[in-house]
Structure formats: C-alpha cells, structure tokens
N, C-alpha and C positions, 0 to 999 in steps of 0.2 A: 196417889202420888205423882209426880213431876212426869210430863212428858217430854222427852229428848225432843229436840228441833235443832233443823240445819238450815244454812243460808247460804245460797248460792250468790248472793250480792242482787238480786230480782226478787226473790220471794223469801218468805218463810215457810218450811214445810215441816211434816211430821217425818218420822224415819219411814213411814210407808209411803210418802211421796204425797198426801193431802195436804191441802192450802192449811197454812194454821195461822200466817200472820200478814202484815204488811211491811213493806223498808220504809215507807212514804212519811218523812215527817209532818210536825203538827202545821211548821209554816208554810211548807209546801201547799199542804193541802186547803189552809185559808187561801193563800194564792191565787190557787187552780179555783177554787169554789168562787170567790170574791170575782174572780173574772170570767163568772159564766152567764152572770145577767147582770146589768146594770144597777149600782147603787146597794149591791146586795152584799158589801163589806161589813156591815153591821151583823147580818145574820149568819155570814162566816166565821167572824169572831164568836157569835154567840153558840155555833154549832162545835168551836174549838173549848168553850170554856162554859158557859152556865149551863148548855144543853145535859153536855156529860156527866157535870156535878148533880143536876138535878134527879138526873136519870137512876144514879147511882145512890141518892139519900145524902150526898157530901152536904148539909146546909153551908159549913162554913168555908167552902172552895166555890169557884166557880165566879165569884164577886168581888167587886173591890170595893170594902166598907168596914167601918169598924167592926172588930171582933172574927173578922175573914182570917183564913191562912195568909201569909204576906207570902206566897209564891207566885212570881209573876215574869213576863217575859215581855220587855218592850220592843215593838217592832219598828222599825223603821219607816219612810215614805215607800220603800218597795218592797215591803212587808217581808222583811228579812231580821232574824233576830239582832237587837242593838244591846241589849243589858237582859240579863236575868237575875231576879231575887230569890233566893230560896230563906225562907223565914225573916224578910228583911232585909238580910245582905246580899249584896252583890258577890256574884261567883263566877258572873261572866260580862266582860264589858267589851265591843268590839270599839 
C-alpha cells in the first residue's frame, strides 16, 4: 500500500522519521551539477532526462525526436524554466 509521507519544507520523511525523498527541483539539480565541473552542462542535462528514462526503460522519453513523448521543459540562459510543454502543448510560460 501507499506510505504516508510528511514534509517540513526541508525534507520528505516517512511517519517514523526515515528520509523518503528530496524537495530539490530538477532545474535546481541541473544548475547545481552543471556548476561542479567546467563544461558539464551536457552531462547535467542528460542526468535529468536521458539517463533516468533509459534506466526506467522508457524508450519514448528523455529524448527529442519523432515518436518521443512531447513533454519538455525549456530552460533559459540562467537554467531556470521558461516554457513547459505537456503532450506538445504549452502549459507554463514565463
């Protein structure tokens, strides 16, 4: 069954206090990892898209090509979300 989770704004925990997740957003993680090593932006973007899709066996996700799922986040030069598309439709624009 589903586990009950609680958040204090800093971490997500199970009812017994065990760590159960992160509150970090994907764009934050891309910014953080791309800043660790010079020229690491391509690797950071892959860690947020291609790598997890491949690990989960989701062949139609994590890439931009014909036949792929059209769920995308367009980042600005500051690596913050500017546009979000779900099934090819803009659902967020800044």
